[in-house]
C-alpha positions as CSV (number, residue, x, y, z in Angstrom):
1,M,-13.9,-6.2,11.0
2,V,-11.7,-8.6,9.1
3,D,-9.5,-7.3,6.3
4,T,-7.5,-9.9,4.3
5,G,-5.7,-7.0,2.7
6,A,-4.2,-5.9,6.1
7,T,-1.2,-7.8,7.3
8,Y,-1.6,-7.2,11.1
9,S,-4.5,-6.5,13.4
10,F,-5.1,-2.9,14.2
11,M,-6.8,-1.7,17.4
12,P,-7.3,1.6,19.2
13,A,-4.2,2.3,21.4
14,S,-6.5,3.1,24.4
15,M,-8.2,-0.3,24.2
16,L,-4.9,-2.1,24.0
17,R,-3.4,-0.2,27.0
18,E,-6.6,-0.9,29.0
19,L,-6.0,-4.7,28.3
20,G,-2.4,-4.3,29.6
21,I,-0.8,-4.7,26.2
22,A,2.4,-2.7,25.7
23,P,4.2,-1.9,22.5
24,H,7.7,-3.4,22.0
25,R,8.6,-1.9,18.7
26,T,7.5,0.6,16.0
27,M,6.9,-0.5,12.4
28,T,6.3,1.3,9.1
29,F,3.1,0.3,7.3
30,R,1.9,1.0,3.8
31,L,-1.7,2.3,4.0
32,A,-4.5,1.6,1.5
33,D,-4.2,5.0,-0.1
34,G,-0.4,4.5,-0.7
35,R,0.9,6.6,2.1
36,T,3.2,5.2,4.8
37,A,2.7,5.6,8.6
38,E,4.5,4.4,11.7
39,Y,2.6,2.6,14.5
40,P,3.7,0.9,17.7
41,V,3.2,-2.9,17.7
42,G,2.8,-5.2,20.7
43,R,1.6,-8.7,21.4
44,G,-1.8,-9.7,22.8
45,I,-4.2,-12.5,23.0
46,V,-6.8,-12.2,20.3
47,R,-10.0,-14.4,20.4
48,V,-12.1,-15.0,17.4
49,N,-14.8,-17.6,16.9
50,G,-13.7,-19.5,20.1
51,Y,-10.0,-19.6,19.1
52,A,-7.3,-17.6,20.9
53,E,-3.7,-16.9,20.0
54,V,-1.0,-14.4,21.0
55,V,-0.5,-12.2,17.9
56,A,1.0,-8.9,16.9
57,V,-1.4,-6.0,17.3
58,C,-0.8,-2.4,16.0
59,F,-1.6,0.5,18.2
60,G,-3.9,2.8,16.2
61,P,-5.6,6.1,16.9
62,D,-8.2,6.0,19.6
63,D,-11.0,6.5,17.1
64,A,-9.8,3.5,14.9
65,R,-12.1,0.7,14.2
66,P,-10.7,-2.6,15.3
67,L,-9.4,-4.6,12.4
68,V,-8.4,-8.3,12.2
69,G,-5.6,-8.8,9.7
70,V,-4.4,-11.8,7.7
71,V,-1.6,-12.8,10.0
72,T,-4.1,-13.0,13.0
73,L,-6.4,-15.1,10.9
74,E,-3.5,-17.4,9.9
75,E,-2.3,-17.8,13.5
76,L,-5.9,-18.8,14.5
77,G,-6.2,-21.2,11.6
78,L,-9.0,-19.2,10.0
79,G,-9.7,-18.0,6.5
80,V,-12.5,-16.1,4.8
81,D,-15.2,-17.6,2.5
82,P,-15.6,-14.7,0.1
83,V,-18.9,-15.9,-1.2
84,K,-20.6,-16.2,2.2
85,G,-18.5,-13.5,3.9
86,E,-17.9,-15.8,6.8
87,L,-14.8,-17.1,8.6
88,I,-13.9,-20.7,8.0
89,D,-11.6,-23.2,9.6
90,L,-8.5,-23.9,7.5
91,E,-6.4,-27.0,7.3
92,P,-2.9,-25.5,7.8
93,T,0.0,-26.9,5.9
94,L,3.5,-27.7,7.1
């Protein structure tokens, strides 16, 4: 699932560990309901629509649904077409 309201991508910790991704820090995040929570963060290769980049990934509970956040989309040069509900290629700016 893609969530443009989420900063980083969020994946089940067990899945990230199986892929050989290790956390290198812990960060505090504001959740949608206003609470805060701490999660470990690591770096992994994320592939979406044929593009791949090394991005920050948060280690969530093992029952968490994988979520692609806006930083991952930007790193991949992708955006969301809100009308069609599809990912689109962006023309990045410098």
